[in-house]
C-alpha positions as CSV (number, residue, x, y, z in Angstrom):
1,M,12.7,-3.6,-25.5
2,T,14.9,-1.1,-23.9
3,L,14.1,2.5,-22.7
4,K,15.9,3.6,-25.9
5,D,13.6,1.5,-28.0
6,M,10.7,2.9,-26.3
7,R,11.7,6.5,-26.7
8,I,12.3,5.8,-30.4
9,Q,9.1,4.1,-31.1
10,K,7.5,7.2,-29.6
11,G,9.6,9.5,-32.0
12,L,11.2,11.4,-29.3
13,T,14.9,12.7,-29.0
14,A,17.0,12.1,-26.1
15,S,17.5,15.7,-25.7
16,Y,13.7,16.4,-25.4
17,V,13.3,13.4,-23.1
18,A,16.2,14.7,-20.8
19,M,14.9,18.4,-20.8
20,K,11.3,16.9,-19.8
21,L,13.1,15.0,-16.7
22,G,15.3,18.1,-15.9
23,I,18.5,16.2,-16.6
24,S,21.2,16.5,-19.1
25,H,21.4,14.7,-22.2
26,R,24.5,12.8,-21.3
27,H,22.8,11.8,-17.7
28,F,19.9,10.6,-19.8
29,S,22.0,8.8,-22.2
30,R,23.7,7.0,-19.4
31,I,20.4,6.0,-18.1
32,E,19.4,4.5,-21.3
33,A,22.5,2.7,-21.2
34,G,21.7,1.2,-17.9
35,E,24.5,3.2,-16.0
36,G,22.3,5.4,-14.1
37,Y,19.0,4.8,-12.1
38,L,15.4,6.3,-12.5
39,T,13.7,7.9,-9.5
40,D,10.1,7.4,-9.0
41,D,9.5,10.8,-10.1
42,R,11.2,10.4,-13.6
43,I,9.5,6.9,-14.1
44,E,6.3,8.8,-13.7
45,T,7.5,11.5,-16.4
46,L,8.7,8.7,-18.8
47,S,5.1,6.7,-18.4
48,K,3.6,10.0,-19.6
49,L,6.0,10.8,-22.4
50,Y,6.1,7.2,-23.7
51,K,2.1,6.9,-23.1
52,T,2.5,3.7,-20.8
53,K,2.2,2.5,-17.5
54,K,4.7,2.9,-14.8
55,S,4.9,-0.6,-14.3
56,E,5.9,-1.1,-17.9
57,I,8.9,1.3,-17.5
58,K,10.0,-0.3,-14.3
59,K,9.7,-3.9,-16.0
60,V,12.1,-2.6,-19.0
61,V,14.4,-1.1,-16.5
62,I,14.7,-4.3,-14.6
63,E,14.9,-6.5,-17.7
64,N,18.0,-4.6,-18.9
65,G,19.7,-5.3,-15.7
66,R,18.9,-1.9,-13.8
67,S,16.9,-1.7,-10.9
68,N,16.0,1.3,-8.7
């Protein structure tokens, strides 16, 4: 499972999630690709958007080779 998989599973667009995070679509795409990192605030926002625990978001990020 990746961040992108989680987003798609919830039926959310990358543009919408990026807007909610207060970042550009491009920046968010890089995060999903493992080329950027997530702050604790952004992890919290993602957990609310994806309706999952923050620990699950962190687990997915770490499993895909990118830690904070």
